N, C-alpha and C positions, 0 to 999 in steps of 0.2 A: 330767808329766811325771813322781810317783810312781812315779811311775812306778818306782820303782827297787828297792824291796825284793824284788819277785818275781824279777827277773833275777839279782840278786846272790846270792840264797838258794840257787841251784843249787850253789854251791861247797861247801855243807856236806857233801855225801856223801863227800867226801875222808876224813871222819873214820872211815869204816868200817875196822875192824881187819883189814888185809890181810897182816900180817907173821906169820910163823911164830914160835912161842915154844917154846923148849926143844928137846929132842932129838926125832927123828922117832918113836921108839917111843911116847913120851908122846903125840904128836899122834895116832898111830894108835889108842891106847888111848882117847882122848877121842872120836874120831870114831865109834868102835865102841860108845860109850855108857858107857865106864868113868868112874870118878869122877876128880876133879881130882888133880893131882900132890901129893905131900906139901909142905906149906908154903904151898899155895894158901889165901890168907886169905878167898876167897869163901865165903859160907854157902850159895850155890846150887850144890849139887853133884849134883843130880838134875834131870832134865827134867820140869817140872811145868807147871800151867796158866799161872802167871805167866811162865815162860819163853816159852811159845808167844804169849802176848799181847805181850810185849816185842819179840820177834823178828818177829812178824807185822806188828805196827804199824810197826816200823822199816822193813822192806822195803816194805811198802805205800805208805808215804810216799815212799821212795826212788824207787819206780817211778812214782808220780805226777809227782815233780819231774824224772824222767829224760824224760818225755814233753814237758814244758815246755822241757827242755834241747834235745830234738830240734827243737822249734819255733824255738828261738833260732838253732840251726844253719841252719835254713831261711832266716831272716832275713839271716843273714850271706851265705848262698849267693846269695840274690836281689840283695843289695846288690853283691856282687863281680860278678855277671853283668851288672848294668845300671848300674854306676857311671859308665860313659862316656856314657850316654844323657841328656844334659843337655836339659831342656826348652827349646824355642824358641817365641816367640810366632808366632801364625798370621799376624800382620801388624803394622804400626806406625801409630799415629794420627798424621796430619800435625799439625804444631805448631798450626795454626789450627782443628783439629778435636779437640783434647784435651778429654776430658770433665770435667765438674765432679766434685770429690772433697770429701767431708766427713771431716776427721780428728777422731776421738772420743778424748778423753783421760779415761777414767774414773779417779777418784781418791777416796780416803778418808783423811784425816789424813796428808798427804804434805808437811809443812812443810819438810822437808830437801831435797826433790828437785823441787818444783813449778817453781822458777825454771829449773833445769837443763832440765827437760823443755820448758818453753815456748820457751826460747832454741833448742833443737834443732828444734822443730817450725816455728817461724817462720823457720828457716834453710833449710827444704826448698826445693829447686830445682824449683818448679812455678808456673805463671802465678798471680800473686796474685789475679786476678779470678776464677779458677776454683777457688779453695781456700777452703773454710770450716773453721774450727777450733772445735770444741766443747769446752769444759772442763766436764766432768760431775762436779761436785764434791759429795759427800755428807758433807763433813768437819764435824766438831763442835769444832774447835779453831783455832788460829792460822792453819792453812792457808787458811781462808776469806778472811781479810784479805789474805794474801800473794797468792793467786790472783786475787782481785778487782783488786788494784793492778796486777799484771802484765798482766791482760787489758786493763785501761783503757790502760795504756802502749802495748801493741801495736796496740790499736784506733786510737789517736791517730796511729800510724805508717802507718795505711792497711790493716791486716790486717782480714779478715772473720773476727773471732773473738768468740765469745760465752761468757758465763760462766752456767752453768745450775746452780743449787743446789737440792737438795731437802732439806726439813727432816725427812726420814725416810729409812730405808734399805731400804724395801720391795723385795724382790728382789735386793738387793745389787748386784753388778756387772751382772748381767743386767737388773735393773730400771732401773739408770742408762742402759745402752745403749739399752734400748727406749724410755725416756723421751726420750733425745736424738734418736732416730730420727724422732720425730714432727715435729720442726722441722728436721731435716737437709735441705739443699738439694742435696746431691751424689747423683749417680747411683751412685757408688762410695764405700764406707765403709772408711777405714783406721783401725786401732785400735792405740794404743800405751799400755801401762801406764806408771805414773809412774816406774818405775825403768829405763825404756828410753831410749835416745838414738839416735834415727834419723839416719842420715847424710843429707846434702843430696840425694842422688840416689835415695833409697829409693823415692819414689812413682813416679818415672820408670822404675825397674827392674821395678816390678810392673804398671803400668797397661796396657802393650802386650799382656800376655797376655789381656786381656779383649776384644781384637779377635776372638776366638773367642767367639761368643755362648753356647757351652755351659759356659764357664768361670764358676764361682760364687765361687771363693775362690783367692787366692794367699798362700802362706805362705813367710816367710823363716826362716833358721836363726837361733837366738840364739847371740850370742857374749858375752864377759865382760870387763868392764873391770878387775875386782879378783880375777881367778882366783889370783894369787900373793899375796893378802893374808895367808892363813895356811893351815895344813894342811887345815882343813875346806873352804875354798873351792877349794883345788886338787882335792880329792876330788869335790866337787860337779861341777866342770867336767868330769871324766872321765865321771862318771855321766850327766850331761846330754847330753854328746856322743855317748855311745852311742845315746840316744834320737833325737837330731837328725840324726846321721849315718847310722847303720845302719837303725833302724826306719823313720823317716819317709821316707828315700829309697827304701829297699826296697819299702815299701808303695806309694809313689806311682809309682815307675817300673815296677813289675810290675802296674800297673792294678788295685791293690787300693784299699781305703778307708783314708784316713788323716785325722787330725783337726786343725782349726784350734787353735793353741796359746794362744789368748786374747789374743795381742798380737803385734806385728811381722807383721801380715798385712792384707790388703784383701779386702773382700767386694763383690760385686755386690748392690746394694740389693734387686733383685727376688729374688735367691736367698734372702736372709734373710726377706723377707715371704712368698714362696710356700711356704717350708719350715716356716711356723708361727711365725716370729719367735723372739726371745730368750725362753726360758721359765725359770721361776724355781724348779722343783721339784728341782733337783739343784745340787750344789756345783761342777759342771763344765759350766756353760752352754755353754762353747766346744765341748766334745766332743759334747754333746747335739745342738746345732744342726748341727754337722759331719755327723753320720751321718744326721740327718733330711734334710739337703739332698742328700746323695749317694744316699740311697734314692729320691729323686725324680729322679735322673739328672743332677744338676749335677756338673760335672767340676772337680776341684781340682788345682792345681799347686803343687809344693814346689820352692823354690829353694835347693838345698843350697849353691851356691856363692856366694850372697849372704847377708849377715848383718846383724843389727841388735844393737849392743852393749847390754848390760844389766848390772845390779848383782846379785851374789849375796849371800844373807844370810850374815853373817859369824859369827853365834853359834849354838851347838847348839840351844838351845830354839826359836829362830825357824825353823831348818831343819826341825826335827821337826814343828812346827805346819804348815809348808808341805807336808811330805810326807804328813802325815796327812790333810790337806784333799784333796790330789791323789788319794790312794788312795781316800778315801770317795767323791769325786766321780765317778771312773770306774767304780766298783762301782755307784753309784746309776743312772748312765746305762745300764749294762749290764742292770740289773734292769728298767729302763723300756722299753728297746728291743730286747732279745734276742729276744723272741717275734716282734716285727715283722720283724726281720731274718731269722729262720729261715723265716718265711712269705713272704718276698719272692722274687721271680724273680731270684735271684743265683746265680752259680757257687758250688758248694760249697767251693771253696778260699777264696773271699771270706767266706763265712759261718764257716768254721772259723778263719780268720784273726781275725775279730772276736770269736769266742768266747774265743780266747787273749788277745786284748787286753783283753777285759772282766775276765776271771778271773785275770789275772796276779797282781794284788795279794792275791787270796784266798789265796795260798800262805803269807802272813805267819803266820797261826795254825799252819800245818803246821810252819813252821820253829821256832817257839816249842815245840811239842810234841816235835819231834825233838831239840831242845836238851835237853829234860828226859829223853829216852830215852838219851842218850849213856852215862851212867854204868851204868844197868842193862844196856845192850847189851854194854858191855865185860865186865861180870861174867858175864853168861849165856855170851857166846861164849868167854870164857877158860875158864870152868868145864866147858863141854860140848865144847870143841874144835872149834867150828863155823867154823874158819878156811877150811875147804874152800868156804865159800860165797863165796870170792873170785871164783868163776866167775860169780856173779850181781852181785857188787859191780862188776866190771870194766866191763860195758857201761853201767851206771848212771853210773859215774865218767866214762866217755867222754862221754855225752850231756849230763851236767849240769855237771861241772866245766870241761871243755875248752870248752863252749859259752860260759861266761861269760868265760873268759880271751880266747877268740877275739873275742867281741863287742866288748869294750872295746878290745882291741889293734887290731883293724881300724879302729875309729873314730879313735883317736889317730894311727894310722899314716897315714890319709887326710888329716887336717887339719894335722899339725904336723911340720915338718923335724926337730925335736928329739924325736920320738916315743919314741926309746930311753930318753931321760932321763925322760920322763913314765911309761914302762912300770914304772919302779920303784915306782910308787905303786899298782899293781894289786892287790897283796896287801892294802893298806890300804883300797882301794875295796871289796874283797870283805868285810873285816872290818866296815867301816862299814855296809854293807848288811845283814850279819847282825845288827849291833847295833841296827839299826832295826826288827827284827821285832816287838818288843812294841809299839812305837809305832804301826806300821801294822796290827797285828792288832786293835788297839782299833777302828780305823776299820772293818775288816771285820765285826767282831761287831756294831758299831752298825748297819751297813747290813742284815745278816741279821735283826737284831731290829726293823728299821724304826724305829730311834730317831733322833729329831731332836737333833743335837748343836750345839755352839757353832760359829759361824762365826768364824774367826780369820784375819785378813789378815796377810800377811808384811810385817814392818816394812822400810821403805826408809830408809836412814840417810845416804846420800851418802858411802859409804865407797869411795873411788876408788884409794887408794894405801896403803902400809904406814904412812904417816905419820898417817893419819886414825884417830881414836879413836871407838869405838861405845859404849863404856861410859858410863853416865850420861845417854844420850839417851832421849827418850821412846819409847813404842810397844813396848818390849821385854817379853818373857815371862819369868816366874819359873819355879820348879821345880814339878813335879807328882809324883804317886806313880809314874808310868812310870819316872822316873830311879832311884827306889829298887828297883823290880822289876829294871831292867837291872843294877844293882849286885848284887842278890841272885843273878842268873844268873851274874854274873862270879865271885862267890865259889863258886858251885856248880861252875863249871869248874876252879877251883882245886883242889877236892877230886877232880874227875875226873882231872885231870892227874896229881895225887899218886898216885892209884890205878893209872894206867897206868905210871907210873915204878916203883911198887912191884912190879907184876906183869910189868915188863919188856916192856910192849907198845909198843916204841919207835916203830913205824910210825905210830901214831895221834897221837903227842904234838904234831907240828907243826900238825896240823889242829885238835886241841883248843885249842891256844894261839890259833889264829885266832879261834875263838868267844870265848875269854877276852878277847882284845884287843878284839874288837867290842863286846861288852856292857860291858866296863870302860871303854872309851874313851867311848862315848855317855853312860853313866851318870855317870862322874866329871866329864866336861867339863860336862854339864848342871848338875849340883850345884854345881860351882866357879863357873861363870859366873853362875848364879842367885844364889849367896850374895854374889858380888862386886857384882852388880847392886843387891842389897838394901842392901848397905853403902854404895854410892856414891850411890844415889838411892831411899831407902826408900819414897817416895811413888809411885814409878814402877814398881817391881818388879812384875811380873805384870799390867802395865796394858794389855797387847795387847788390841785391841778384839775382843769376842766377841759374836756375835749368833746366834740359833737358826735353824737350817735343817735 
């Protein structure tokens, strides 16, 4: 669900200086090649190689981002066109013919949420004799004792529930799922991560879609129990809603490929096995298996109108770890499958859709580079009088910026009666997305270099209301050098804004401030929360579990 740096980054092209400065004669003089007006503090007063590199790089990046903006408009169009086409089951299983389901609960060090998860799963409205529950626990802390105790308690109550513990983390989540599948008794496999709370009717709402023998997977939308906990969780909600409302629904209802989101879904067991099973060579085992299955012809169903509540990370460092893992995982899957996809007998619209899906996060390094180009671009365009290039900026602005605004606005408009109230957060959503550029660019570079990086799971802390406190709990991450780099770019934009004010390039200032806010927010909050964590629990700071993949 990373998903997210790429789509937010399109907003950055608003920074292009499109306002006229000074009197018209001065503009004409500059356009014709004259030198800057008296008082211009820029030292770049002639067009040289450096000017061409700056301007060329700037517009090349903007054009690339505008292409992705046009793609985002297409997703919005497909969603609006098909939003009323709700999927319906081909038939319904009679009560006495309901198939057996295995519910898999993969977990690693989930001491705060394991009891909540098991309470929800054992409350599922499905015949008890047709339901197997597997607790797939790779934990190395107190979670093992809690999980064992809870499993024994529910087994004594008559549930078919088993506790499976591995003394290693080979393959991580994919490895745990594959290990559990060997002893699974269900024809269908439902999967819920430890921070999810399935409603009692969740299984019944999914199972009937499998009356169609072509259906291999059914996915439900994520919802969030703690979206109003703080500003960060509110912004995450909007970002993820864009993915789960517009992207997933558009792809599924327009007969494209879409991916299982790792949880809150159900698989046909034969679809998993015939597609090569859970593989452990990427950080996005869910996306990997999804596209391998659809390449073999399995049909996927997305239930936009049905949701499974979950818990959002409430601190910046955990959020950044999650986003980096998602970004890297999707790129790894793209690197693994893109050749197979383009050789497959698929419509070209599906192939192009998957290309954009895989490469979306690869824009993060471009956003960082463009951030660094802001100040030189202001200097060159002010000195040379290149404000007539607004004719090129305008279509880029349309495809890039408007696509982001539309993307998230459509998502919240579809879900929430109070969408106008939530719309006020859109500028902050864009700023946060820009601020995540360095974090996600690191994931992109690691994939391009083929570098195996640390696997870091997202902490689940049972934060359900504003009264709950996350500081001082285990599993949290401390600071790293990325936070310092973000603050460095924030100070860079302080200088850029100061230059724009000095040169009276007023039209650029609101958009430069957006970058300043984005980098400043991510860097400052990361450092502040990391320092507070170190102060409250020195032995736990930076203790988030990391393993190499």
